C-alpha positions as CSV (number, residue, x, y, z in Angstrom):
1,M,42.5,92.7,41.2
2,D,44.2,89.3,40.4
3,K,47.1,87.7,42.3
4,Q,49.7,88.8,39.8
5,E,48.6,92.5,40.0
6,K,48.4,92.4,43.7
7,K,52.0,91.0,44.0
8,L,53.4,93.4,41.4
9,R,52.0,96.4,43.4
10,K,53.2,95.1,46.7
11,L,56.7,94.6,45.3
12,Y,56.9,97.9,43.5
13,Y,55.0,100.2,45.9
14,V,55.5,98.6,49.4
15,D,58.8,96.8,49.0
16,K,60.2,99.5,46.7
17,K,61.8,97.1,44.3
18,G,62.8,98.0,40.9
19,T,61.7,96.3,37.7
20,W,65.0,94.3,37.5
21,A,64.4,92.8,41.0
22,I,60.7,92.2,40.2
23,A,61.6,90.5,36.9
24,K,64.0,88.2,38.8
25,E,61.3,87.3,41.3
26,F,58.8,86.4,38.5
27,D,61.6,84.8,36.4
28,V,60.7,87.0,33.4
29,S,62.4,89.9,31.5
30,Q,62.3,93.5,32.6
31,M,60.3,94.2,29.3
32,T,57.7,91.8,30.5
33,I,57.4,93.6,33.8
34,T,57.1,97.0,31.9
35,R,54.4,95.5,29.8
36,W,52.4,94.2,33.0
37,F,52.8,97.7,34.5
38,K,51.1,99.1,31.5
39,Q,48.5,96.5,31.5
40,Y,47.6,97.0,35.1
41,K,48.0,100.8,34.9
42,I,50.7,100.8,37.5
43,K,52.3,104.3,37.7
44,T,56.0,104.1,37.5
45,R,58.4,106.3,39.5
46,S,60.1,109.4,38.3
47,C,63.7,109.4,37.4
48,S,64.6,111.1,40.6
49,E,62.6,108.7,42.8
50,A,64.1,105.7,40.9
51,A,67.6,107.2,41.5
52,K,67.1,107.4,45.2
53,L,65.9,103.8,45.4
54,S,68.5,102.4,42.9
55,R,71.1,101.9,45.6
56,N,69.2,98.6,46.5
57,G,70.1,98.5,50.1
58,F,73.3,100.6,49.9
59,K,74.1,101.8,53.3
60,E,75.3,105.4,53.9
61,N,77.4,107.0,56.7
62,E,77.5,105.2,60.0
63,L,75.5,102.2,58.5
64,H,78.1,101.5,55.8
65,P,80.7,98.8,56.8
66,F,83.7,101.0,55.6
67,W,82.5,104.1,57.6
68,K,85.5,105.6,59.3
69,G,83.8,108.3,61.4
70,D,86.3,111.0,62.5
71,K,89.3,108.8,61.4
72,V,88.6,109.7,57.8
73,G,91.3,111.3,55.7
74,Y,91.6,115.0,54.9
75,Q,90.2,115.0,51.4
76,A,87.3,112.7,52.3
77,L,86.4,114.9,55.3
78,H,86.4,118.0,53.1
79,T,84.2,116.2,50.5
80,W,81.8,115.2,53.4
81,V,81.6,118.9,54.6
82,R,81.1,120.2,51.0
83,S,78.3,117.7,50.4
84,R,76.4,118.9,53.5
85,L,77.2,122.7,53.5
86,G,77.5,123.3,49.8
87,T,80.2,125.1,47.9
88,P,81.2,128.4,49.7
89,K,80.7,131.6,47.6
90,K,81.6,134.3,50.1
91,C,84.4,134.6,52.8
92,E,82.7,134.8,56.2
93,H,85.7,136.7,57.7
94,C,86.5,139.5,55.2
95,G,83.2,139.3,53.3
96,T,84.9,139.3,49.9
97,T,83.0,137.7,46.9
98,K,85.8,138.5,44.4
99,P,88.2,135.6,44.8
100,R,87.7,132.7,42.5
101,K,88.3,130.1,45.2
102,Y,86.6,129.7,48.6
103,E,87.3,126.9,51.0
104,W,85.8,125.2,54.0
105,A,88.2,125.8,56.9
106,N,88.2,123.8,60.2
107,I,88.1,126.5,63.0
108,G,89.3,124.4,65.9
109,H,91.9,122.3,63.7
110,T,90.3,119.2,65.1
111,Y,89.0,117.9,61.8
112,K,85.9,116.2,63.3
113,R,82.5,115.7,61.7
114,N,81.1,118.7,63.5
115,L,79.6,121.0,60.9
116,K,79.5,123.9,63.5
117,D,83.4,123.8,63.5
118,W,83.6,124.8,59.8
119,I,83.7,128.2,58.2
120,R,83.9,129.3,54.6
121,L,86.9,131.4,53.9
122,C,88.8,132.9,50.9
123,T,92.2,131.3,50.4
124,S,94.1,134.1,51.9
125,C,92.0,134.2,55.1
126,H,92.2,130.3,55.3
127,R,96.0,130.6,55.2
128,L,95.9,133.1,58.0
129,L,93.7,130.9,60.0
130,D,95.9,127.9,59.6
131,K,99.0,130.0,60.7
132,D,96.9,131.0,63.8
133,K,97.1,134.7,62.8
134,L,93.4,135.0,62.2
135,N,91.2,135.5,65.2
136,L,87.7,134.2,64.9
């Protein structure tokens, strides 16, 4: 294994750099890097693996400089809950699966990032909960 192949493998497999970053390091085009990968039989990542790494150091959640924690807005908090718990498909109170729309409702009305404080409800049960007429 020559020096170039060794460096390519380290940058790609160990440092998890993409072809663009490697090309920049070698001061060549991405096409050249692709050719070298074929020449050295370096197995490239799948699309999903590449997508996970394509953030190139992007920080998520608490590590991101704009992270707001519990001071996040209403819509952003609901988006955060949906991304972790999925899209509700059944009301946990009345058990219905017929309504078109189900929502994540905050049980304690505290709107914190506590996933145990969220329940999936149909729209009518959610309205009752928000009016404090629904006992859970």
